[in-house]
C-alpha positions in Angstrom: 0.0 0.0 0.0 2.8 2.4 0.9 4.6 1.7 -2.4 1.4 2.6 -4.4 1.1 5.9 -2.4 4.7 6.7 -3.3 4.1 5.9 -7.0 1.0 8.0 -7.1 2.7 11.0 -5.4 5.6 10.7 -7.9 3.3 10.7 -10.9 1.4 13.7 -9.5 4.6 15.6 -8.9 6.0 14.7 -12.2 2.7 15.8 -13.9 2.7 19.1 -12.1 6.4 19.8 -13.0 5.7 19.0 -16.6 2.6 21.3 -16.6 4.6 24.1 -15.2 7.1 23.9 -18.0 4.4 23.7 -20.6 2.6 26.7 -18.9 5.7 28.8 -19.7 5.3 28.1 -23.4 1.7 29.5 -23.2 3.0 33.0 -22.5 3.8 35.5 -25.3 7.3 37.0 -25.3 9.6 39.2 -27.4 12.4 38.1 -29.7 14.7 40.8 -30.9 18.2 41.6 -32.2 20.6 43.1 -29.7 22.2 46.3 -30.8 25.2 45.3 -28.8 26.2 41.9 -30.3 23.7 41.6 -33.2 22.6 38.2 -31.9 19.0 37.1 -31.4 17.6 37.4 -27.9 14.3 36.8 -26.1 12.7 38.5 -23.1 9.4 38.6 -21.3 6.9 41.2 -22.2 7.9 43.4 -19.2 11.5 43.3 -20.3 12.6 40.8 -17.7 14.6 37.6 -18.1 16.6 38.4 -21.3 18.2 35.3 -22.8 20.4 34.8 -25.8 19.1 32.5 -28.5 21.8 32.5 -31.1 25.6 32.6 -30.9 26.3 32.9 -34.6 29.0 35.6 -34.1 31.2 33.3 -32.1 33.0 36.4 -30.8 33.1 38.0 -34.3 30.9 40.6 -35.9 27.8 39.0 -37.4 24.4 40.4 -38.4 20.9 39.0 -38.2 18.0 40.8 -39.9 14.3 40.6 -40.8 12.9 38.2 -38.1 9.7 36.4 -38.8 8.0 34.1 -36.2 5.8 31.3 -37.4 2.1 31.8 -36.5 2.2 28.7 -34.3 5.0 30.2 -32.3 7.5 27.3 -32.8 10.0 28.7 -35.2 11.8 31.9 -36.1 13.0 32.6 -39.7 15.8 35.2 -40.2 18.5 36.2 -42.5 22.0 35.9 -41.2 25.6 36.4 -42.5 27.0 33.7 -40.3 26.6 31.4 -43.3 27.5 34.2 -45.7 29.3 33.9 -49.0 31.0 36.7 -51.0 29.4 37.2 -54.4 30.5 39.9 -56.9 32.5 41.6 -54.1 29.6 41.8 -51.7 28.6 39.8 -48.6 25.2 38.2 -48.9 23.0 36.7 -46.3 21.3 33.3 -46.0 17.8 32.3 -44.8 18.0 30.4 -41.6 15.5 28.8 -39.1 15.6 28.7 -35.4 13.6 26.2 -33.4 12.3 28.2 -30.5 11.7 25.1 -28.4 14.9 23.2 -28.9 17.2 26.1 -29.9 18.3 24.1 -33.0 19.4 26.2 -36.0 19.3 25.2 -39.6 20.0 26.7 -43.0 16.9 26.7 -45.2 18.4 27.6 -48.5 21.9 28.0 -50.0 20.7 30.9 -52.1 21.7 34.4 -51.2 18.5 35.8 -49.7 18.3 39.4 -48.8 14.6 40.3 -49.2 11.7 40.0 -46.8 10.3 36.7 -45.5 6.8 35.8 -44.5 5.1 32.6 -43.2 2.1 30.9 -44.5 -0.8 31.0 -42.0 -0.5 27.3 -41.3 3.2 27.6 -40.5 4.2 25.1 -43.1 5.8 27.3 -45.8 7.8 30.5 -46.1 7.8 33.0 -49.0 11.0 35.1 -49.4 12.5 37.5 -52.0 16.0 37.6 -53.4 17.4 40.9 -54.7 19.8 41.4 -57.6 22.5 44.1 -57.7 20.8 47.4 -58.7 21.4 48.2 -62.3 22.8 51.4 -63.7 21.5 54.0 -64.6 18.2 53.6 -62.8 19.6 51.9 -59.7 16.6 49.7 -59.7 16.5 46.5 -57.7 15.2 43.4 -59.5 13.9 40.6 -57.3 12.5 37.1 -57.5 10.1 35.5 -55.0 10.3 31.9 -53.8 8.3 29.5 -51.6 10.1 26.9 -49.5 8.8 24.3 -46.9 9.6 25.2 -43.3 11.6 21.9 -42.9 13.8 22.8 -45.9 14.0 21.4 -49.4 14.0 22.9 -52.9 12.8 26.5 -53.3 10.1 27.1 -55.9 10.1 30.4 -57.8 6.7 32.0 -57.8 7.2 35.5 -59.2 9.4 38.5 -59.8 9.4 42.3 -59.8 11.5 45.4 -59.9 12.1 48.8 -58.4 10.5 47.9 -55.0 11.3 45.9 -51.9 8.9 43.1 -52.8 7.0 43.4 -49.5 5.5 39.9 -49.7 2.4 39.6 -47.5 0.5 36.2 -47.2 -3.2 36.5 -46.8 -4.8 35.1 -43.5 -6.6 32.3 -45.4 -3.4 31.3 -47.2 -4.9 31.8 -50.7 -3.0 35.0 -51.8 0.4 36.7 -51.6 0.6 40.4 -52.0 3.6 42.1 -53.4 4.8 45.5 -54.8 6.5 46.1 -58.1 6.9 48.6 -60.9 6.0 47.5 -64.3 8.5 48.0 -67.1 7.9 51.6 -68.4 5.8 52.4 -65.3 6.3 55.4 -63.2 5.7 54.1 -59.6 5.4 50.9 -57.6 2.0 49.4 -57.4 0.3 46.6 -55.5 -0.2 43.1 -57.0 -1.6 39.8 -55.8 -0.9 36.2 -56.9 -1.7 32.7 -55.8 1.0 31.0 -53.6 2.1 28.9 -56.6 2.7 32.0 -58.7 -0.5 31.8 -60.8 -3.3 34.2 -61.3 -1.3 37.4 -61.0 -3.6 40.5 -60.8 -2.8 44.2 -60.4 -4.7 45.8 -57.5 -3.8 49.5 -57.9 -2.7 51.9 -60.6 -2.0 55.6 -61.1 -5.3 56.1 -62.9 -7.2 55.3 -59.7 -5.0 57.7 -57.8 -2.2 55.4 -56.5 0.9 57.5 -56.6 3.5 55.3 -54.8 1.7 52.4 -53.2 3.5 50.1 -50.8 3.7 48.9 -47.1 0.5 46.7 -47.6 -1.1 45.0 -44.6 -4.0 42.5 -44.6 -6.7 42.9 -42.0 -6.8 39.7 -40.0 -10.2 38.8 -41.4 -8.7 38.9 -44.9 -11.4 41.2 -46.3 -9.4 44.4 -46.7 -5.9 45.7 -47.4 -4.5 48.8 -45.7 -1.5 50.4 -47.5 0.6 53.5 -47.9 -0.3 55.6 -51.0 2.2 58.4 -50.7 1.6 60.5 -48.6 -1.5 59.0 -47.0 -3.0 55.7 -45.8 -5.6 54.0 -47.9 -7.7 50.9 -47.7 -9.4 48.7 -50.3 -11.1 45.4 -50.5 -9.0 42.3 -51.1 -9.9 42.4 -54.8 -8.7 46.0 -55.2 -12.2 47.5 -55.2 -13.6 50.2 -52.8 -10.5 52.3 -52.6 -10.7 54.7 -49.6 -8.4 57.4 -48.3 -8.0 57.2 -44.5 -5.8 60.1 -43.7 -5.4 63.7 -44.9 -1.6 64.4 -44.8 -1.6 65.4 -48.4 -3.7 68.4 -47.4 -1.5 69.2 -44.4 1.9 69.0 -46.1 2.7 69.8 -49.7 4.2 67.1 -51.8 7.7 68.6 -51.7 7.8 68.7 -48.0 6.2 65.3 -47.6 9.0 63.8 -49.7 11.6 65.3 -47.3 12.4 65.7 -43.6 9.1 67.3 -42.6 7.2 64.1 -43.0 7.6 60.6 -41.6 6.4 57.5 -43.4 3.8 55.5 -41.6 3.6 52.2 -39.7 0.4 50.5 -38.8 -1.2 47.6 -37.0 -4.8 46.2 -37.3 -6.4 44.6 -34.3 -7.3 40.9 -34.3 -11.0 41.7 -34.8 -10.2 43.9 -37.9 -12.1 46.7 -36.2 -9.3 49.1 -35.2 -6.4 50.5 -37.0 -3.4 51.9 -35.1 -0.9 54.0 -37.1 2.0 56.3 -36.5 2.8 59.1 -39.0 3.0 62.8 -39.5 5.2 65.7 -38.3 5.1 66.1 -35.3 4.8 62.3 -35.0 1.5 61.1 -33.8 0.1 57.7 -32.8 -3.5 57.5 -33.8 -6.3 54.9 -33.3 -8.9 54.7 -36.0 -12.1 52.6 -35.4 -14.3 51.0 -38.0 -17.6 52.7 -38.6 -20.5 51.8 -41.0 -18.8 54.0 -43.7 -15.3 52.6 -43.1 -12.5 53.5 -40.8 -13.5 57.0 -39.8 -13.3 57.7 -36.1 -9.9 58.8 -35.0 -8.4 59.1 -31.5 -5.0 60.6 -30.8 -3.1 58.2 -28.4 0.3 59.9 -28.2 2.0 63.0 -29.6 5.7 63.8 -29.9 5.0 67.3 -28.5 3.9 65.7 -25.2 6.6 63.1 -25.2 9.7 64.8 -26.7 12.1 62.1 -25.5 10.4 59.5 -27.7 10.8 59.4 -31.5 8.7 56.5 -32.8 9.7 55.0 -36.0 8.6 51.4 -35.9 5.5 49.9 -34.4 6.1 46.4 -33.0 2.9 44.9 -31.9 -0.1 44.9 -29.5 -0.2 43.0 -26.2 -2.2 39.8 -26.2 -5.2 41.7 -24.7 -4.6 44.6 -27.2 -4.5 47.2 -24.3 -0.8 48.1 -24.8 1.1 49.2 -27.9 4.8 48.4 -28.2 7.0 50.4 -30.5 10.6 51.5 -31.0 11.7 54.9 -29.9 15.1 56.6 -29.9 16.9 56.8 -26.5 20.4 58.1 -25.8 22.8 55.6 -27.1 20.4 53.6 -29.3 16.9 52.3 -29.8 14.6 51.3 -27.0 11.3 49.3 -26.9 8.5 51.4 -25.4 5.1 50.4 -24.1 2.1 52.7 -24.4 -1.2 52.1 -22.6 -3.9 52.6 -25.3 -6.2 54.4 -22.9 -3.8 56.4 -20.8 -1.4 57.4 -23.5 1.6 57.4 -21.2 4.6 55.5 -22.6 7.4 53.8 -20.6 10.6 52.1 -21.5 10.6 48.3 -21.5 14.2 47.7 -22.6 17.0 49.5 -24.4 19.4 48.2 -27.0 16.6 46.6 -29.0 16.4 46.2 -32.8 13.6 44.6 -34.9 11.5 43.4 -32.0 8.5 41.1 -32.6 6.2 39.3 -30.3 6.0 35.5 -30.4 2.5 34.5 -29.5 1.9 32.0 -26.7 1.0 28.5 -27.8 -2.1 28.3 -25.6 
């Protein structure tokens, strides 16, 4: 009888210990690049418990860039020069994968890969872009887009473009990939869509409909709309390119010449999980604004924070919203480098979470 009591207690203790470890994986946390050693680190949402995830530099200068966490929270894709090659006199980066559970790193492709990377919604594939050396005299980047399984294997070319940064964006339902490109003979980059296999390419914007320089596209989480930057304002449209709407009025506030120079800051934006609220930062002085969806579209605006009230903060990159969407995280300039700030969406008072942070993103808990 005593032996059975001991066995039962052991099983219960073992179960509780295992549950405690699993519970940790349910919490969201940040991954980021340290501005000190250029390695990838992680920390809790309050900035505590920083921990180093990569050691690619091995005491030497290395550089990681363009982090992308899988939607299921298990993997992190990134470009690194720790597996670099020298091509045509320049150092190029490779696309790598970090298992956030085991810490195992692997090289996804031997191609030089220096564009952006996005995950499919089911976390099974990645799309990425490769840039060629800019050509003279137009100094225009040409790029090709590829899809590769997350476990590695042959890459499949799905498309190409030019004179833009590709800006691949996978739709929430997995059926469409957005990208930006300038057609041969065209004046400005426009938005396009294609199937993940590269078929059914369709143009979503054009200069005739008032799209001047269209880029920075973002899907709403419900997949029904696309929010994007149409220099110098934010616009929205349906996923098929219809119902084009202007959301901001910076063109009226600043003339085009000023907008193109130092008086104006390009925007960044986040759409809430229910697709009902748009948070964006743009303007001069810089403002963080919340815009809510109304029957006629995103119309109601609420100023959350203003550089004139918080002169020590210069926002230039929105990171993410807290899991309950009450707090906005963004990068701001602090003495000696960048810092990650948190801003309560109702109170509008920011505070510093951690300094020395580059390219932060939130890894969603696996609960």
